[in-house]
N, C-alpha and C positions, 0 to 999 in steps of 0.2 A: 164262683171261680171259673175262669174260661178252660175250655176242654184240655188244651195244652198243658196248662199249670196243674190241673187236676192229675193228667198222665204222669207228670213229672213227679209229684208228690208221691204217687202210687209206686211208681218204680223205683225211686229211691228207698222208701219204707222196705218193700220187698226185697230189693237187693240188700240192705242192711241186715234184714231178718235172717238172711242165709250165710252171712259171714261167720266164721269160725272164730271166736275170741282167742282161743288158745294159738290158732295159727297166726294171728294177727300181730303178736309179739308184744302185747300190752302188759304192764306191771301187773302183779298179782293184786288182786281185789277181793275183799272178804265179802263184798256184798251179793246176795242172792239174786240170781237173774230169774226174773219173773217171765221173760220172753226168750225166745231164742234169736241168736245173732248178737250184733254189737249195738251198744247203746249210741244215740245221737252225739252225746259228748265225746265218744271214742272215735267215732268217725272224724270228728272235728279235730281232735288230736291228732290222729294218723294225717289228716289231709293239711293239717298246718292252718286251720283257719279258726275262728271264733265258734264257740258253741252256739251262739245267738245266731250267727251267720248262717249256719249249717241248718238250724232249726228253722229259719225263715224260709230257706231254699227248700226243704223238705216239706213245709206247708205250703208250698205252691205260691209263694209270694212273688211279685215281680222283681226279680232280681237277675243281673245278667252277669253270670261270672266270666273271668277271665278264661281263655284256653289253660293258662297255667294250672288255674284253681280247679277247673275241671278234670284236668290229667291226675291232680293230687287226689281229687275225690274217687275217680275211676280207680286209681290204684288202691286207695283205702278200701273200696267196696270189692276190690278183686274182680272188677269187669274184664270180660274179654274183648276183643275187636269189635264184635257185633253190639255188646252192651255199651260200649263206649260210644260207638256210632249213634246209638240209640239216645243216649245222655245229650248228646250234640243236637239232635234232631228235636229232642223236648225242650232244650233250653233255648234253641233256635239259632245256634251258630253255624248250623248248616245251610243258612240261607233263609229268607225271607219266604212265608208261606205262599204257595201258587195261587193265582187268581182262580176262582171259580165262576161258573163252571169249567172244568177242564174238557178238552178235547178228547173223543175217544181215540183210542190206540189204534193204530193201524200197523202191520207188518209191511216193511219196505220190500219192493220185488226183489231185491237181490237177495236178502234174507230168506224170503218163501222159497226161492229157487235154491239156496243152499240146503235148507232143511229136507225139500223135496229130493235133491241131490244125494243126501245121505241115506239112499233108499235101503242098504243093508242093516242099518243100525236105526233104533227108535231116536227120534228127536223131537222137542217141543219147544215151543217160543212161549215163555210167560211174561204178563205185562205187569202193571201196578197190582199189588195186592193179590198176585197169584192168578190173574186173568190168564185164560188160555187163548192166546192169539193164532197159534198155528201148532199143527200136529202132523207128521208125515204118516205114511201108509203103516209102518212098522209100529209107530207109537199108539196108532189107533188100535192096533191088533194087540199090543202088548197091554195096555192100560183100559181104555174104552174109546168108543167112537165119539170123540168130543165134538166132531162135526154135527152130530145128530142132536146135540143138546143146544137148547134155546140160547142164542147169543148171550142174553141177559143173565144166563145161569151156568155160563161156560166158564167155570172158575176151578181150580185144582183144589184149593181147600174146601169149598163146598162139597165138590165130588168126594173128596177123601172122606170127610166128616159125614156126609148124608146118605151115600149111597151104599147100600148092603154089599153090592157086587165089589166095591173097592174094599170093604172090610174083609171080605173073603179071599180076594187076591192077594194081599199083603201077609206072608207069613209073620213079620213083624210089624202088624198094622198099628199097633200103640206107639211104637218108635217113630214110624213114617208120619202118623197124624199128628203127633206131638210136634214134629219138627215142621210140619205145615203150619200149625197154629202159630208157633213162634217166629216163624217167616212172616206170617201175616202181620203179626204184632209188631216186627220190626219195620215193615213196609208203612204200616198205618201210622207209625210214630212220625214219618216224616210229613204228614198232613192229617193230623187226627181231627180236623173238621171237614174232611171231604165227606159229602153226603152218600156216594155209592159205597165207599168203604163203610160208612156207619151203617148203611142198610143191610150190607152182608154180614157184619158183626152182629147187628141184631136179629137176623134171620138165624144164624148159627148158634147163638146164646140161648135163643128160644127153643130150637129143634134138636141141639145135641148137648146133654149133660156133660159130656167129655170135653167138649169144647168150652163150655163155660167154665168147667173147673180149670183147664189149662191155660184159658185167657186171663182168668183171676190171679194166676201165678205171676203174670207180668214177665216171663223169660222170654227172651229174644235170641234168635238163631238167624245166621247169614248162611245159607246152602252155597258150597263153593264145589264140593266132591263128595262122594260117599257110597255107598252100597245099599241096594233093595232086595229083599228076598221075598219071591213071589211064588204062589202055587196056581199057575195058569190053567183055566179050565180044558186048554186045548192040549198044551205040551208039557204040562205038570210042573214040578219044582225047577226053579233057577233063579241064580243071583245075577244081578246086573250092577254094573259101577257106572256112576255118572260124573261128568265134570260139567261145570257150568262157564259160559262166556258172555261178557257183557259187549255187545257190539260198540265200537268208537262212537262218540256223538249221540247215543241212545241209552242213557243210564238206568231208564225205567224198563229196559226189555233185557230178558236173559235167555240165552240158548241153553237147553239141557241136550246133552247127548249121552245116550246109554250104551254100553258095550258089555261083553262078555270075554272071559279069558279064552284065548285060542285053544283048541282041543279039548276044551272041558265039557261036561255034560250040558251046562249051562249053554255054550255055544251051538251045541247040536240041537239043543231045543229052541235056539233062537233061529238057527236054520231051517229047523222045521216048522216054525211058526211062520217063516217067510213064505216057505213053499204052501202051507196052508192058505195064506192070504191071497194065492194066485188062483185057488181052486173056488173060492167063495165070490159068489156073484152079488 
């Protein structure tokens, strides 16, 4: 079975297992449920397709559902926007697979200048599959000096899962690490045959039990905004909020900007960190 078909089958099975039959509004059924979640025929009923059709889809058969059918399956499985996009990617409606090998990503000069101009706030540019393409002075001080990491290993998910300093930095490390894995899952679904992504996933599966467990759950997440709680070795505890922006014409690149609430202890910690960076040679 091709990799894309295997991924689709796995995603559908796991999404089905997480659905609550009571919430789905199905008629009472006296049969004992031996596994959690919905049965295949129940998903088919909710989606308005035949049981055989849905079974073949979940088995990874070569089927190309219409957008309307995918919408119905997405509703039946209670997929959020990220899950629905992932389903599109795996089925193939999001476009044909990219030609390989893919060119290495580069940050265009104007975007790099913007990142550096945000001097008072940490800013990162992430590429495909959470590769770190650029980090300004404050981002390097807040997180880690990504510029000092070998380019081949300069990846946010890799750093989060394998670096002990990252585990110590985040007060909510498990929440942030799981989000990084789920974001990587979403990105990898757009091109599951990409060799670089496969190598990264293989390394993380081998070296991180946490990654292996979360990856096998096949949950996906699209980071648009949120917060992170940190215990920084220089300035102590602080909470940062982040917003993400996708530059026009470059959908594989995401700008992350981290801010703190004005007048808060976190803002004072960020200002102290900015002053500290000026004293470090």
